[in-house]
N, C-alpha and C positions, 0 to 999 in steps of 0.2 A: 504494500500500500504506500502511495506517495505521501510526502509530507503535506502537500497541498490538500489532499483528501482528509488527512488528519486535522488540518486547520479548520476545514469545513465542519467536521464532526465536533470539534471543540466549540466552535461558534454555535452549533445547534444545542449542545449541552448547556452552554452559558445562557442561551435564550430560554431554554426550558427551566433552568434553575431560577432565572430572573422572574419568569412567569409564576413560579411558586412563591417567591419572596414578595413580589409586588401585589399579590392577591388576584392576579389574572385567573389563576386556576382555583376552583372551589376547594375548600378544606377537605371535603370527602374524596376528592380526586388526587390529593397530593401524594398519598402513599403509593398509589399505582404509578404515578408519573416518576416518582423517585426510583422505583424499581426499573422502570423503562430506561431512565437515564443511566442507571448502573449497567443494564444489559447493552445499551448502545456503546458505552465506554469499553466494556469488555470485548464486544464484537469487533470493534475497530482499533483495539489496543490503545485507547486514549484514556489517561487517568487525570481528571481535572484537579485531583487533590495532590498530585505531584507538582510542586511549585516550579521546579526547573523545566519540566516538560510543558507545563501550562504557559510559562513565559516564552518558551521557544515557539509554541504553536499559536499563541494569541494573535488576533488581528486588531487588538485595541490600538488606538481609541475608537476604531470602527466597531460596529456590532452587526449581527446578522440582520436585525431590523433596519438599521440605517442603510445597509447595502441594498436590501430589498426595496426600500423606499426610493433610493436612487434609480434602481432598475425600472420601477413603475413610472416614475416621473419622466424618465428618458423615453420609455416606450410610448407614453402618452404624447410627449413632445414630438417624437419622430413621426408618430401616427398622424398628428395634426398637420404635419408638413406635407403629407401625401397629397398629390394633385390628382383629382378625378380624371378619368379618361375623357377626352373631348367627345361630345355627341355631334350628330349631324347638324344640329341647330346652332351649336356653339363653336364648332371647329373653324379655324381660320386658315388662310393660305400660309404656307411656310414662309418664314422670314429668314433673312440672311443671318448666318451664325455670327455671334459677337465674340469678343475676346474672352468673355466670361464662360463661353462654352468650350474653351480650349481644354483638351484632355478628356472630353466626354465621349468622343468616338475615336479612340486611339487606333492607329494602324499597328500591324504586327511589329514593325520596326520600332515604333514609339514604345510599345509595351516592352520589347527587349531592352531598349535603352533605359527605360524606367526601372527595370529589374536590376540592371547594372548599378544604377544610382542608389537603389535600395541596399544592395550589397555593400556599396561604398559607405553608406550611412551606418550600416550595422558595424562595419569595421571601425568607424570613427567613434561609435558608441562604446565599443570595447576599449578604446583608447581614452575614453572620457572626454572626447572633443565634441561636446554637445552642440555648440553653435554650428560647427561645420556639419555635424550629422543632420541637424535641422535643415540646413541649406540643401543637403543632398536629397533628403526626403521631400522637400518643397519642390525641387526640380523634377523628381519622380512624379509628384502629384500633377505638376503642370503638363506632363506628357500623358499621364493616365490617371484621371481623377475617379475612375470607376473601381479602383482597387482599394478596399478598406484597410489593407495591411499598411499601406503607406501612411495613412492618417494615424493609425494606431501606433506605428513605430515613432512617428513624429511626436505623438502625445507622450510616449515614454521618454523621449529626449527632453521635452519641455519639463516633465516631472523631475527628471534627473538634475536639471539646472534650477529647480525650484519655482518654475513658472507654471503653477498648477491651474490657473485660470485658462491659459492657452491649451494646457493638456486636456482640460475638461471639454473645451470647444472642439478639439481634434477628435477626442474619443466619441463625442456625440455625432460628429460628422461621419466617423467610421461606422457607427451603428446605423446612421441614416443610409449609407451606401450599402451596407450588408447587415441586416438586423439579426442574422444567424451567426455572426462572427463573435464568438464568446469572449475572445481575448479583449475585445474593445470594451465590454462591460467590466472586465477586471481593471482595465486602464482607467475607466471612468470612476469606478468605486474607489480606486487607490488615489486618484487625483482629488476627488471630493474629500476623502479622509485626510490627506495631507494638507489641503487648503483649510479644512476645519481646524486641524491641529495647529496650523500656523496662526490662525485667527485667535485660538485659545491662548497660545503663547504670547502673542502681541498684546492681548488684553491683560494677561497676568503680569506682564512686566511694566505696564504703564504706571 
């Protein structure tokens, strides 16, 4: 079992324990839920009472609930941007493509070049040259804006340099391009988490 799976399991256990402590679960149901929590922990080899293990697997300051809320808000936002298909009465004659349409219909050659730029960006990320990586991903997007991976990778680069607002924007764009691209939701949740944590720190030290 991967560490990421165990992180999810611990987040679920934390959510269930919190539901017991905050009164979400009825008193009559607490014993049964506590048994279920124990069974889940044993089945996935996750012990929330092991302090070292819990610290290693914890996703705090994020919670399962906060990540789920981000997912729902993003899904609603992306869904609201969907444009209905034109009907016979509303369709218009095609207009000339503008510069904003660049990359929406990439040729095979442009796709190949965009992939090279992505690989270059990945190498720059490994070297922690985040600004240069962002530039490479941006060039890839200009050639092929239909690939959610490029937006997701650029979001990771923005997060790495601490620009979480830009990371959120790119992660949302990746989801808009491909709503089934799971890594984009991870990028979005992480960016929101880091942005919230930064806000908390800023408030605390004022």
